[in-house]
C-alpha angles and dihedrals in degrees: 000000000000131000115202090340095309120109110240089229092070112099124219095237090057090052090048094050089046090055090049094050090049093052091048091050092060118026113212101229098194092049092050091048094048091051094051091046091054090051092051092045090053091051092046087049090052087062092046092053090052090052090052095250093130099145092055091043092050092053095041092049092046096052095032093058094041091066092068095039091059093046089049092051092046088063086067096047118149095217142006091260090050090051091050091048094052092047090050089053088050088052091051090050090052087055091053092046089051092055093053095046087051086056092050089049092051100048127063101260095133124223096050108175112219085189090073090056091049092046089050091050089052088053093050092048091050090047091051091053091046092051095046092046093047092052093046089049093050 
């Protein structure tokens, strides 16, 4: 007997372990980079909070973490157009993050990390290629 195309005799743990193996076989570079970037942004914002730059830290944290959230959500897209749309949103969030990082670079917050901007530029480049490729293969 089948329910929604899945045999009833398949246990959930075996499906879960299959998913993990599949993820491990092919690493999702953009997802990994966005998670790493989110962690670095969070750490950088902690430093901004300690310097009483909470307005900038709040904005940078909001947009910096949204990049990875949208990339993660795109992995569960319902269609190719939904995937492209979510990746475009992630790209817009990256643009907003770039703006706030530029503000941090140009004011005297101390401890600005140019590596964050470099990492963000890599993410934007990968997102652009993914979007172009997804549109071409539609």
